DSSP file (Angstrom, degrees, kcal/mol; ACC not computed):
  #  RESIDUE AA STRUCTURE BP1 BP2  ACC     N-H-->O    O-->H-N    N-H-->O    O-->H-N    TCO  KAPPA ALPHA  PHI   PSI    X-CA   Y-CA   Z-CA
    1    1 A M              0   0    0      0, 0.0     2,-0.3     0, 0.0     0, 0.0   0.000 360.0 360.0 360.0 139.0   41.3  -69.2  134.2
    2    2 A E        -     0   0    0      1,-0.0     2,-0.4     0, 0.0     0, 0.0  -0.585 360.0-132.3 -74.0 132.2   43.3  -66.8  136.4
    3    3 A R        -     0   0    0     -2,-0.3     2,-0.3     1,-0.0    -1,-0.0  -0.749  22.0-123.2 -91.2 135.0   42.5  -63.2  136.3
    4    4 A K        -     0   0    0     -2,-0.4     2,-0.2     1,-0.1     3,-0.1  -0.580  22.5-124.8 -77.1 132.5   45.6  -60.9  135.9
    5    5 A Q        -     0   0    0     -2,-0.3    -1,-0.1     1,-0.1     0, 0.0  -0.564  29.3-112.7 -74.5 136.2   45.9  -58.3  138.6
    6    6 A E        -     0   0    0     -2,-0.2     2,-1.3     1,-0.1    -1,-0.1  -0.332  30.7-107.6 -66.0 151.3   46.1  -54.8  137.2
    7    7 A D        +     0   0    0     -3,-0.1    -1,-0.1     2,-0.0    -3,-0.0  -0.723  62.4 150.3 -89.3  97.7   49.5  -53.1  137.7
    8    8 A K        -     0   0    0     -2,-1.3     3,-0.1     3,-0.0    -3,-0.0  -0.968  50.0-113.9-122.2 137.0   48.5  -50.6  140.3
    9    9 A P        -     0   0    0      0, 0.0     3,-0.0     0, 0.0    -2,-0.0  -0.410  48.1 -93.5 -61.7 147.4   50.6  -49.1  143.0
   10   10 A P        -     0   0    0      0, 0.0     2,-0.4     0, 0.0     0, 0.0  -0.325  42.9-115.9 -58.3 136.4   49.4  -50.2  146.4
   11   11 A E        -     0   0    0     -3,-0.1    -3,-0.0     1,-0.0     0, 0.0  -0.598  25.4-142.4 -80.6 138.2   47.0  -47.7  147.9
   12   12 A E        -     0   0    0     -2,-0.4    -1,-0.0     1,-0.1     0, 0.0  -0.595  27.1-101.7 -89.4 149.9   48.3  -46.0  151.1
   13   13 A P    >>  -     0   0    0      0, 0.0     4,-1.8     0, 0.0     3,-0.5  -0.457  35.0-111.7 -67.3 149.7   45.9  -45.2  153.9
   14   14 A P  H 3> S+     0   0    0      0, 0.0     4,-1.9     0, 0.0     5,-0.1   0.747 116.7  58.3 -53.5 -26.5   44.9  -41.5  153.9
   15   15 A E  H 3> S+     0   0    0      2,-0.2     4,-2.3     1,-0.2     5,-0.2   0.924 105.8  48.5 -74.7 -42.9   46.8  -40.9  157.2
   16   16 A E  H <> S+     0   0    0     -3,-0.5     4,-2.1     2,-0.2     5,-0.2   0.889 111.7  49.9 -69.0 -35.2   50.1  -42.1  155.6
   17   17 A L  H  X S+     0   0    0     -4,-1.8     4,-3.2     2,-0.2    -1,-0.2   0.909 109.6  52.4 -60.6 -42.5   49.5  -39.8  152.6
   18   18 A L  H  X S+     0   0    0     -4,-1.9     4,-2.9     1,-0.2    -2,-0.2   0.941 110.8  46.8 -60.5 -45.6   48.8  -36.9  154.9
   19   19 A K  H  X S+     0   0    0     -4,-2.3     4,-2.8     1,-0.2    -1,-0.2   0.897 111.6  49.0 -68.5 -33.9   51.9  -37.5  156.7
   20   20 A E  H  X S+     0   0    0     -4,-2.1     4,-2.6     2,-0.2     5,-0.3   0.951 113.2  49.0 -71.2 -43.4   54.0  -37.8  153.5
   21   21 A F  H  X S+     0   0    0     -4,-3.2     4,-2.7     1,-0.2    -2,-0.2   0.938 111.2  49.4 -62.2 -44.3   52.4  -34.5  152.2
   22   22 A E  H  X S+     0   0    0     -4,-2.9     4,-1.6     2,-0.2    -1,-0.2   0.938 112.1  48.3 -55.1 -51.0   53.1  -32.7  155.5
   23   23 A W  H  X S+     0   0    0     -4,-2.8     4,-1.4     1,-0.2    -2,-0.2   0.902 113.5  44.9 -62.6 -39.3   56.6  -33.8  155.5
   24   24 A A  H  X S+     0   0    0     -4,-2.6     4,-2.3     1,-0.2    -2,-0.2   0.900 109.3  57.6 -69.6 -37.7   57.2  -32.8  151.9
   25   25 A K  H  < S+     0   0    0     -4,-2.7    -1,-0.2    -5,-0.3    -2,-0.2   0.844 114.7  38.4 -51.6 -38.3   55.4  -29.4  152.5
   26   26 A D  H  < S+     0   0    0     -4,-1.6    -1,-0.2    -5,-0.1    -2,-0.2   0.626 125.6  35.1 -98.2 -12.7   57.9  -28.7  155.3
   27   27 A H  H  < S+     0   0    0     -4,-1.4    -2,-0.2    -5,-0.2    -3,-0.2   0.605 102.3  68.0-115.7 -11.0   61.1  -30.1  153.6
   28   28 A I  S  < S-     0   0    0     -4,-2.3    -1,-0.2    -5,-0.2     5,-0.1  -0.924  73.4-135.3-119.4 117.0   60.9  -29.5  149.9
   29   29 A P    >>  -     0   0    0      0, 0.0     3,-2.1     0, 0.0     4,-0.6  -0.258  21.0-121.0 -69.8 147.3   61.1  -26.0  148.6
   30   30 A D  G >4 S+     0   0    0      1,-0.3     3,-1.5     2,-0.2    -5,-0.0   0.867 109.3  61.7 -58.5 -35.7   58.6  -25.1  145.8
   31   31 A D  G 34 S+     0   0    0      1,-0.3    -1,-0.3     3,-0.0     4,-0.1   0.541  96.6  60.5 -73.6  -2.4   61.4  -24.2  143.3
   32   32 A E  G <4 S+     0   0    0     -3,-2.1    -1,-0.3     2,-0.1    -2,-0.2   0.585  85.9  91.3 -99.6 -11.0   62.7  -27.8  143.5
   33   33 A V  S << S-     0   0    0     -3,-1.5    -5,-0.0    -4,-0.6     0, 0.0  -0.696  87.7-113.0 -78.7 130.4   59.3  -29.3  142.2
   34   34 A P        -     0   0    0      0, 0.0    -2,-0.1     0, 0.0    -1,-0.1  -0.317  30.1-143.8 -53.7 139.0   59.2  -29.7  138.4
   35   35 A Q        -     0   0    0     -4,-0.1    -4,-0.0     1,-0.0     0, 0.0  -0.881  16.0-117.5-108.8 142.9   56.6  -27.3  136.8
   36   36 A P        -     0   0    0      0, 0.0    -1,-0.0     0, 0.0     5,-0.0  -0.217  41.8 -83.7 -66.2 162.1   54.6  -28.3  133.9
   37   37 A A    >   -     0   0    0      1,-0.1     3,-2.3     2,-0.1     4,-0.4  -0.378  43.0-109.6 -60.3 146.6   54.9  -26.5  130.6
   38   38 A P  T 3  S+     0   0    0      0, 0.0     3,-0.2     0, 0.0     4,-0.2   0.770 119.6  41.4 -54.4 -29.8   52.7  -23.4  130.3
   39   39 A D  T 3> S+     0   0    0      1,-0.2     4,-1.9     2,-0.1     5,-0.2   0.209  83.9 103.6-101.3   9.3   50.4  -25.2  127.8
   40   40 A E  H <> S+     0   0    0     -3,-2.3     4,-2.9     1,-0.2     5,-0.3   0.943  77.8  53.0 -56.3 -48.0   50.2  -28.6  129.6
   41   41 A F  H  > S+     0   0    0     -4,-0.4     4,-3.1     1,-0.2    -1,-0.2   0.932 110.0  46.7 -59.4 -44.8   46.9  -28.1  131.0
   42   42 A E  H  > S+     0   0    0      2,-0.2     4,-2.5     1,-0.2    -1,-0.2   0.851 111.4  53.3 -67.0 -32.7   45.3  -27.2  127.6
   43   43 A K  H  X S+     0   0    0     -4,-1.9     4,-2.0     2,-0.2    -2,-0.2   0.942 113.6  43.1 -59.7 -50.4   47.1  -30.3  125.9
   44   44 A V  H  X S+     0   0    0     -4,-2.9     4,-2.6    -5,-0.2     5,-0.2   0.948 112.1  52.2 -64.5 -48.2   45.7  -32.6  128.5
   45   45 A W  H  X S+     0   0    0     -4,-3.1     4,-2.4    -5,-0.3    -1,-0.2   0.910 110.0  49.4 -56.9 -45.5   42.3  -31.0  128.4
   46   46 A K  H  X S+     0   0    0     -4,-2.5     4,-2.0    -5,-0.2    -1,-0.2   0.904 108.4  52.3 -57.8 -40.0   42.1  -31.4  124.6
   47   47 A R  H  X>S+     0   0    0     -4,-2.0     5,-2.1     2,-0.2     4,-0.7   0.886 110.8  49.1 -65.5 -37.7   43.1  -35.0  124.7
   48   48 A I  H ><5S+     0   0    0     -4,-2.6     3,-0.6     1,-0.2    -1,-0.2   0.933 114.6  45.8 -63.7 -45.0   40.3  -35.6  127.3
   49   49 A Q  H 3<5S+     0   0    0     -4,-2.4    -1,-0.2     1,-0.3    -2,-0.2   0.838 110.2  51.1 -65.4 -35.2   37.8  -33.8  125.1
   50   50 A D  H 3<5S-     0   0    0     -4,-2.0    -1,-0.3    -5,-0.2    -2,-0.2   0.610 116.1-114.8 -80.5 -16.0   38.9  -35.6  122.0
   51   51 A G  T <<5S+     0   0    0     -4,-0.7     2,-0.4    -3,-0.6    -3,-0.2   0.584  71.6 131.7  88.4   6.8   38.5  -39.0  123.9
   52   52 A H      < -     0   0    0     -5,-2.1    -1,-0.3    -6,-0.2    -2,-0.1  -0.738  48.0-157.6 -95.5 140.3   42.2  -39.9  123.8
   53   53 A G              0   0    0     -2,-0.4    -1,-0.1    -3,-0.1    -5,-0.1   0.906 360.0 360.0 -82.2 -39.4   44.1  -41.1  126.8
   54   54 A K              0   0    0     -7,-0.1    -1,-0.1    -6,-0.0    -6,-0.1   0.464 360.0 360.0-127.3 360.0   47.5  -40.2  125.4
């Protein structure tokens, strides 16, 4: 029986991620990055504590 491969994005080497991060830091202003809702952390933390994924 063939095992189904999980749907995961290919992992980039750390060097590539660092290059992408450095580029974004220099070229994308902070105000263009979507910000989470003020209570987003609390919602996620509560789901984690309750044992739910979503």
